[in-house]
N, C-alpha and C positions, 0 to 999 in steps of 0.2 A: 504493500500499499504506500510505499515511500514515493515521494516526488520532490523535485527541487523547486517547484513553483508554489506560489502562495495563492490562496483563494480569497474571494472578496467578502467584505461585509457591505451591507446596503448603505447607500448614502443617507445622510441624516434626513433630507427632505422626504425621500421615499419611505424611510422607517417611520417618520412622523405620520404620514398618511395611513400606513398599514396599522400603526398603533393607535389611531384615533387622534394623533397629534398632541394629546395632553395626558396627564397622569390619570385622568378619569378612566382611561382604557386599561389601566393597570389594576382594576378592581378585582374583587374576590372571584369573579366569574372566569378569570384567566382567558379572556377572549382576544388577546393581542395576536391575531393570526396574520403572519406575514404571508402574502401571496394567496389568500383564500379565494376560491373560485365558486361562486354560487352559494345558495342557501345551505348546501350540505356541509359547508365548513363551519356552520354556527350551530349552537345547541338548538334542538327542536322543541324543547319543553317550555315554550314561552307563549304568552297570549297578550292581546291588547297592545298598550303603549310599549311594553317591554319588547314585544315581538317586532314592533315597528323599529325601535331603536336597534335591535339586532340586525334587521335587514339593511338599515342605513350603514351600520358598521361593516356588514358583509360587502355591500356595494363599494364602500370606500376602499376596503381591502382588495377587492377585485380590480378596481382602477389602479391601485398601487402596483398590483402584480403586472398589469399590462405595461405600466410605465417602466417598471424594473426590467422586464424582459426586453422592452424596446431599447433602453439604455445599454443593456449588455449586448444585444444582437447588433444594433446599428453601430454603436461606438466601438465594440470589441475591446473595451478597456475595463479592467477590474482593479478595485483597490486591493492592496495586499493585506492578507490576514494570516491567521495561524490556527492550527488545530490542537495538537497535544502540547503545544508550547509555542512561544513567540520569541523571535530572536532579539536579544538586547541591541544587536547591531542596527536594527530597524528603528530603535527608539520607542519610547512609550507613547501611547495614544494621548493626544491632548485632552484635557479635562472636558467632558461633555461632548467629545467627538470620537468616541471609541470606534475603531474600524475604518475611519476615513483616512486614506493613504494616497500618496502620489500614484496616479494611474499609470499603467504600462500595458503593452500588448500581452495577450494571454492566449495565443494560439486560436484554436477553433471552439474553445469552450463558450457556451452561453446558457442562459437559464432554460431555454426551450429544450436543450439536449438532455436535461435531467429526465425528461419524459414524465414529469409529475404534473398531472392536471387535477390533482386532489391531494390533500394531506395524507401522508403515509398512514396506512392502516395495518391490518394483520396479514397482508399479502406475503410477508417474509417471515411469518411465525415459524416456518420450518427451520430457520437459521438458529433458533433457540433450542437448547438442550440442557439436560442435567449434567453436572460434572461427572467425569468418569474416574477420577482419582481423589481419594479422601485421605486426609491425614495432616500432620503438622506442616506448616509453611511459615517460615520466619517473617514473610512479608505481612502476614496477618497477625498483628500484635493483639494482645488482650484488649487494649483500648479500641482498636479498629473493629474487632469482632463485636465488642459491646455496642459500639455505635451503629453497626449494621442492623442490630436488633430493633432500631428505631424505624426502620423501613419494613413494610410488610413483605417485601421481596427485594433481593439484591441481584444485580446483573453485572457480569464481567464481560466487557467488550474485548474481543480477542481476535487475533489473526494467526499468530505463530505459536501461541501457548494455550490453545483452547483445552489442552489436556492437563493444565496446571493443577497441582494438588490443592484442594480446598479443605479447610478445617472441618472436622466432623460436627462442630457446633452449628454449622450452617446447613446441615442436611435438611432438605425440604424447603429451604428459604433462599436459594440462589440458583441462577440460571447462567449459562455461558451463551454469549451472543457471538456467533461466528461471522466476523466482518466480511470474510471472503464470500460466504454464502449470501450475505446481504448484497454485496457488489453484484453477484451473478443474478440475484433475484430482480434487482432494479436496473440491470445493464449499466453498471457504473464504471466499467473497466477503464473508460477513457477519461474519467473524472480525476481530480487531484485527490491526494491522500486526505486533505482536510474535509472535503465534501463527503467522501466515502465514510470517513470516521464519524462524521456528524450524523449521517443517516443510520449508522449502526447504533448510535445512541438513540436515534429516533425509533428503531426497531424495538429496543428495550421499553421505551416510553409507550409505544403502541401496545405492546403486550400488557403493560401495567394498566393502561386505560381499558383494554378489552376485559380484563379479569377483575376490574374494580378495586385495584389496590389504592388506598388513600395516599400513601407516600412510599417511595421506593429509593433504594440506594443504587447508584451507578458507579462502577469501578472500571478502570482500564488496566489491561494486562501488565502494563509497564509500571504500575504503581508499587510502592513499598511503604510500609509504615515503620520500617526498621532502618536506621536506629531511631528509636522513639526519643525525641528531645524532652518529652514530658509525659511519662506514664500517668494516666489519670488516677486521681485519688477519690475518696468518697465525697469530698467537698465539690469536686468537679461534676460528678454524677448527680449529686443533690442539686447543684446549681442548674444543670441542664434540665432536670425534671421540673424544677420550680419554674424555670422560664417557659417551658412548653405548656405547663398547666396555666400559666398566667397570660402568655402571649398567644392568643388563639389564631392570629392571622399571619404567622411567619410563613415564608414561602420556600426557602432553600437553606440547607445546612452545607457549608463548604468545608469539607474535611481536608482537602488538598487544594492548593491554588498557587499562582505565581504572581506576586505583587510587582508587576513589571516596572512601575515607576521607582521602586525602591532597589532596583538592580544597579542604580547609579551610586557611586561613592559619595560620602558626605552626608550632612544633615539635610533631611527632606521633610518639609512640612506636610502634614496629612492633607491630601486634597479634600475639599469640602464634601464631595460625593462619597468619600471613604470614611468620613467621620462616623463614629459609632457610639453606642451606649455600652458600657461594661456591665453586663448582666450576670457575670460570674467571673471567677478568677481566670478562666480561659475562654470566655465567651464575649465576642464583640458583635453587637447587633447593629447591622447597617441598614437603616431604614430607607435611604435613598438608593436609586439605581445608578448605573454607569461608572461604578468604581472599576479601575483598570486591573482587575484580578484575572489573569489568564489561567489556563490549564483547566482540565475537566477530568482529572484522574480519579477523583473521589468526591461525590456529593450526594445529598439526599434532596429529593424534590417532591413537592406535594401535587395532588391532582389538579389544583387550580391552574397550574401552568403546563399541563400535558398538551392541551390543544395549541397553546402558543408555541411550544417547542416543536411540535410536529409540523405546524404550519411554517415555521422559520427554516427548519432544515430541509423541508420539501421544496424550497425555492433556492437552495444553495447557501443558506446561512451556516456559519461555522459555529459549532456549539460553544467553544470557549472564547470566541472573538466577536462578541456582539450579542449572541443569543442569551447566554447566562447573565451577561453584564446588565441586560435591560430588565432583569427581574428585581424588583425592590424587596425589602424586608428579608435580607439574607443574614443568617447567623454564621459568623466567621469564627472558626476555632483557631485560637492563637495561644501557644505555638501550634502550627498546623500538624495534623496527624499523618498525612500522606504526602509522598514525594514522587516525582517522576524519575525514571531511570532510562527510558527510551526516547529517542528524538529522531525526527525525520530527516533533518538536515544538520550540517555542521554548525550553521548559524544559530540554530535553536539549542545546541547542546549546552548543558550545564551539568553540575554534579550535585550530589546530596548536600555536601558541605557548603557549597555556594547557596543552595536553596535555604539551608538553615540560617546562614548569615543574612540573606535577604529577608527571610521571615522575621528575624530578630529586629531588623530595621523597620519593618512594617509595624511590629509590636510596639517599638519605642515611639514611632511617629503617630500611630492612630489609637492603639489600645492603652498605652500608658497615660496619655492625657485623659482618656475616658475614665480610667480607674481613679485618677486624681479628682475628677469631677464627681464621681460617685462617692468617694470618701468624704469630700467636702459637703456634699448633700446630706450624707448620713450624720456628719458631725453637726450640721445645722439643725437637723431634726432632733438629735439628742439634746442639744443645748436648748431648743425650744421646749422640749418636754421637761427639762430640768427647771427652766424658768417658770413654766406653768405649775409644776409641783410646788415650787417655792412660794409662788403667789397664792396657792390654795392652802398653805400651811397655817394653822391657827396662831 
């Protein structure tokens, strides 16, 4: 699946049309469908004014699809993107403009050649199977296995190691997604690695949607959770459970990520879209979207965003270069739990130690200030309670 070329993310204006142009389209319905065609792309269980709104959104998304296809076919130029990782040599996306790159020719690829006139459904379900080997695997640390339990099903997107050994704790709760079988199913052999990989993620999401899973975990075969920079403690698990019980509309948990802006040396201020609330010692809750966190090696996603992801990857969207970034309300685990070990090009290559250092800079830039704000807030509450108690004393 390797390629030396990079795939596009949609221009901001086209994305804006497909997403309804404002954050209202990021609501709990998860209806940000990029490239939807016709009413079959929208939920059918609506009536009255709500149904009318759905048809308007579907029409706007269909128009966006035509514009996107026209731009790609006529222009023949695509913005550079990344799939399982993005090269530091290309620089970090500008804030608020993730995925917009200097255009360059890209051979014969265009959106129409994906052959997708509808969002990916269950047509490639045969590419999913149960693991064939069970037993210990150092890539799956105790922390990672524990986190996977928060999804009703886990999926491993694979091409070369679909026979990898899976811990027995995950029996009945994990599927392998054969990327090469997905390529054949959708006739993607001429597409870039990043488009093909993204549609393999889509095949996992389509399976989750078909079988009604409320939230699922997605892993890539090149992920590893070892060495673990921070094995989780009881405090971490209790904080996660408390957050999930309290925050009912979270959307994604990022167990692995690549904070591309923090791959530069020196002090880096936390971008506004990456600022978060410290909701636990290792939990950074990012309410805004568009933070430049690349990589898709390990994440949990809820059903609200299944349709959005399926729509996006079905028109050539790259899963970790614009698709995940446009989902708000993400819980970022810091230190991160998962790291990448495989890369498509030399430009993308990094190592686990570099990822650890980059993650530490992200923590210091975005999480540490959030922790200080939380501590200050708790102190203010305690002092207020103390003053109130003193005022009530006889």
